[in-house]
N, C-alpha and C positions, 0 to 999 in steps of 0.2 A: 521432339518439340511439336506441339500441336499447331495446326494450320491457323487457328485463331490467334495464337501468340505471334506467329510469323506475320500475319496481316497487320497486327498492331505495330510490330517493329518496322514494317515497310512504310508506315505513315510519316516517319521521321527519317532524317539522314543520319548516318553513322560515320564517325571519324576516328582516325588513329593519329595520335600526337606522338611524334618521335622526340625523345628527351635528349638534351645536350649532355655530353659526358662531363664528369667532374674530375679534376686532378686529385681531389681529396678522396681516397678510397672509402673512408668512413662515411662521408656525406653521400658518395655515389650509391652506397647500399640503401640509403634512405630516400633517394631522390624521387622515386615513383610515389611513395606514400605522401611525401611533402607536396609534390606537384598535384596529386589528387585533391589534397586538402585545400591548396591554394586555388585550384580551379573551382571547387565547391563554394569557397568564400567569395571570390571575385566574379564568378559567373553562375549564380544560383539557378538561372533559368535553364542551364544545361542538365542533361541526365547525369547520374552518378558515374564517375570515371573509375574504370577498373583496369588492372594490368592485363595485357594480352601479348603473346609472343608469336611473331610471324617470321618464318624462315630464320629462326634463331635470334631475332632482334626484338627487344622489348619495347612496347608502346603503351600509351594510355588510350583506352577506347571509351568513347562517350557518344551520346546522341543529342541532336539539336533540331528543333523545328526551323529556326531562322538563325543561322550562325553568323556572328559578326567577327570577321577575321582579325579585326583590330584588338579584340579582347584576347584572342589566342596569342597574337604577336606580343602582347604585354606580359605573358606568363614568364616567370623567371627561368624556367628550364626548357622551354620549347626550342627545338632545332628545326623541325619541319612538321607539316600537317598534311594528311591524306584523307580523302573521302572514299569510303567503301562503295563499291558498285551496289546499286539498289537491289539486284537480284540475290545478293549474298546476305540478306538480312538475318538469316538464321545462324550464320557462322560465328558471330561474336558473342551473342547473348548479352543480357543486361545485369546478370547477377555475378558477383565476384566468386571465384573458386578458391579452394584451399591451396592449390598449386596453379601457377601461371599456365593457362592453356596454350597449347602449341597448335598452330594452324598450318597446314601444308601450303607452300607457296603456289602450287599449281591450282589451288582453290581460291586464291585471293587476287582480286583486281582492285588496285588502288589508284585514285586520281589525285595528283599533287594539287594542293591549294596554295596559291601564292599569298604569303603573309606580308602586309605592308610594313614599312620600316617604322618602328615605334620609338627608336632612340634618335636623339639629335646630335650626339657625339659618338665617336668610335668607342667600342668597349675596351680598347687598350688603355683608355684613361683610367680604368679601374684595375685592369689586369697587369699593367707594367710594374707598379710598385710591388716589390717582394721583400718581406721581412718576417721574422719569426713572430708568431702570434697573430698574424693578420686574419681577420674574420673571413670566412669563405665568401667569395664574391656572389655566388648564386644565392646563398642564404641571405645576404644583405639585400639583394634585389627582391627576394621573396618577401622579406620583412617590410621593405618600403612599399611593395605592391599591395599587400594585404592591408596595410595601415591606410594608404591613400584610398583604397576601395570603400572605406567607411567615412571618409570626409564629406561633409555636406555644407561646408562654408560657402558664403557668397563670394566667389572669386571670378574675375574677368577671364575670358577665354580668348584664344587666338582665333584667327579667321576661320570660319566654318564654311564647309562646302558640301558637295554631294559626291559620294563615291559611286561612279557609274556601274561597275560590275556588281556591287552588293546592294546598292540603294541605301546604305546606311549613312547617316549624317557623319561628316568628318569634323570633329571638334577636338582640339588639343587643349586640355586644361593644364594650366600651370599653377603649381602650389608653392608656398613658402615652407620649407622643411628645415627644422632645427635638430641637430644632434648635439645635445649638451654634454656628451662624453665622447668627443670627436676623435681622439687618438690621432692617427695619421690620415684620417679623412676618407676612409672607404665609403661611409654613408654619404658624405658630402659629394664625392665624385660620382657615386651611383645616382644620386638625385640629379646632378647636372647632366649625366648621360641620358636620363629619362626626360629631360627638358624642364626641370624644376629649379627654383632658386634654392640655394643652400646656405645654412648658417650653422656656426658651431662654437663650442667652448671647449678648451682643453687646458688642463693644468700643467702638463709637461711641456716646457718651452722647447726642449729638443725635438719632440714630436711635431710641434707647431712649425718650427723652422724647417724641418725636413719636408713637411707637407708643402709649405709655401715655396720652397726651392724647387720641388718637383713640379708643382702647378705652373710656375713661371716658365720653366724649361719646356714643359709639354706644350703650352699654348704658343710659345715662340716657334718650336720645331714644327708644329702642325700648321703654322702660318694662319692661325685664326685671328680675326679681328678681336682684340681684347685689351683690357687694362688689368694690371695687378700691382699692388703696392702694399708694403708692410710699413706701418707707422707705430710710433710709441704712444701709448695711452698715458696721459698725465692728469692728475687731479691735485689741485692746490700746490702745484709746482713739483709734485713727487711722481716718479715713474711707477705706474700701476701694472704695466704689462705691455703686450703687443697686440696689434690688430692687423689682420689681412683683409683687404678689400679687392675684389676682382670682378670683372665682367667678361663675358664672351658672347660673340654674335655669330653663331654657326649658320644663320640664314644669309650671311653676306659672303659673296664670292671674293676669293683672293687668288693670287697667282698659284698658290700651293694648296688651296682648299676649295672644294666644290660645295656650293651653297646647298643647305638642306631646306627643301621647300617648307614653308610655314613654321620654321623653327623660331622660337621666341628668343629674345635676348636673355641671357642668364646672369644672375647676380649672386655674389657670395661674400659673406662677412664671417670672419672667425676671430675670436678673442682668446688670449691666454687668461686663465682664471679658474676659480672654483665653480663647479657646476651649480652649487647652491646659491651662487651669486648671479646666475644667468639672467634673472629679471633685472638686476641692477645694471648689468653690462649692456643689455639691449633696450633698457628703458621701456617706453610705451609700445614698442613693436610687438605685434602678435603674429602667431604662426598658424598655418593650416594643419600642420602635422609635426609631431616630435617623434623622431625615430632614433633609437639608440640601442647599443649592445651593452647591457649593464655589467658591473663587475662580477666576475665569476667567484670571487672569494675563496680561492683554492687554499690560501693560507689565512687563517682566521685571526681576528683581533685587530682593533684599530684604535687610534686616538684622534683627538680633534686637531686637524691640520691648521686651523686658523689660530691656534695658540703657538705655532712654531714659526720661526723665521723662515723666509722663503728659501734661503741658501741651504737649510737643513732638509728640505723636502726631497724625498727619494724619487727618481724617475720611474716611469712606468715600464713594464717589461713583459714580454711574452703574451700580451693581451689579457693577462690574468689580473685585471685591475682590482685593487682594493678600494677602500673608501676614498672618494674624491680623486680617484685616478692613481692610487698607489698600488704597486704590484703585490705587496704582502698584506695590504690592509693595515699597515703600520704607520701611524701618524705621530711623529715625534712631538713631545712637548706637552702631553696631556694624558688623561686616563684612558684606558682601553675600553672600547665598546665593540659591538658586533658588526661585522661587515660581510656582505653588502646590504643587509637588511636595514641597518641604521642609515646608510647613505640614501637608500631609496625612500625610506620614511621621511627623511629630511628634504629630499629633492623633488619628489613627485608633486607635492602641493605647490612648489615653486613652478614646476613645469606646467601643471594644470592651469595656473594663472596666466601663462604665456600663450595658451591656445585660444584661437577664435572660437566663438560659438559654432558648434558643428564640427570642430576640429577633432583630431584623433591622436592619441598617444600609442605608439607601438614600441615595445621593448622586448628584447630577448634576455634571458637570465639562466643561471644554473639552479635547477630545482633542488639540488642537494644542499644548497645554502639557504634557500627560502622557498617555502611551499607555494603552490599556486593559490591556495586559499588565503594565505597571509598576504601575498602580493595583491590579490583581488581586493582584500579589505583595505589596504593602503590606498589603492586607486579609488575605491568607493568613498572612503573618508575624504578624499580630495575633491569629491563632487563629480567623478567620472562614472560612466556606465560601461561596465566590463562586458565584452563579448566572451561568453563563457559556456557555450553549448555547441552541440553538433560538430561540424568540422573544425571549429576553433580548438577543440580538445585533441586534435590529431597531429599537432606540429612537434611534439616532444621527440627528441632523438638524442642518441649518445654521441658525444664528441670524443671523450676518452674515459678512462676508468673513474676519474674524479669529477667529470662534468657531464650532466644530462641537461641539454639545452632545450628550452621551450620558449614560446613567444606569447605575449598577451597584448591585445588591443583594447583600449578603453576610450570612449568618446565623450567629449564635453557636450552636454545637451544643448540643442539649438535654441531652446527657450531662454538660456542664460545670456546675458548681455556681456559682450567682450569689452 
């Protein structure tokens, strides 16, 4: 390496980010690639991240002129961060290699960087629930993070201060996040953990009840200041479904809970119902972000659920949701159509109307059932601007032989009036 390149490298600081292990071996194989894309999307001011191996341990290496530790703490897969000694500028390089380079531990001096706490609730809120078909928690966190990074709505913020060690402004932004295909609430719980208000719609009443039961038990056992109540939704004297309303105040001290500094009060509302009726259920309420894991459509074919009696509707299973929440995409009582494309074509215009100006829609889906081009067209037709270049094209990964998952983020232009 030339001395000129080494001098250029010494002008900036270099860092190694240690990635958290994943219990899912398929996702673990993709973690570094996904983490690099997440870093590029949420912190474009940093240098390109590349894999590096030190003493048999894999890291992401990147460079920064002025690192904000809070941005790194918010990354979905970060476990720890280290700064490389300045005299070692030539060791890591800035270009990715075909094979992950290995650096001798005797050549490496790393200084640990303390990362501030980014969550307002313990991560066991998300990790305790175990059930077949649950979306990977790290991926849910990634999807939420990259979606919120594109939000430019005018929202109030918590108290801002000054971080003495870094000199960066400390501002915790709180958003309203909707998951219109909520399932058993992984996205809702992830949003709460990160300090955001969470809202959801779920067709499967069994999933709704299991989620409500878990949340009530968790809040009570953690001794958090909270409220949680399930009520019946009635219209014209008829029962239309159920509604969960909950709040939590992690910033308040209790006998069994240590207050989290500057943590906002959290709100949650979840309805049972069809996602295509989300705007009816929430009325005039608008959201900063809509984040959801779309139907995978592993079994094809669907019919119109709104033609079928509620008692005939099949429950969801294995996370392989068909149209409007059905595992097989089979909607009794009507003609077959395609799933999940039909569901998304029906639902995305509804969801787009629920976004505030500057809000963002982030969804993951199975590319074997719907191409990226077709999904982008659905979003564009709904008046959204799709993020469809650079690192946004690096999130696709295999889940199993029938599912290749990707994510798409589309933004409601700020010039539109919500």
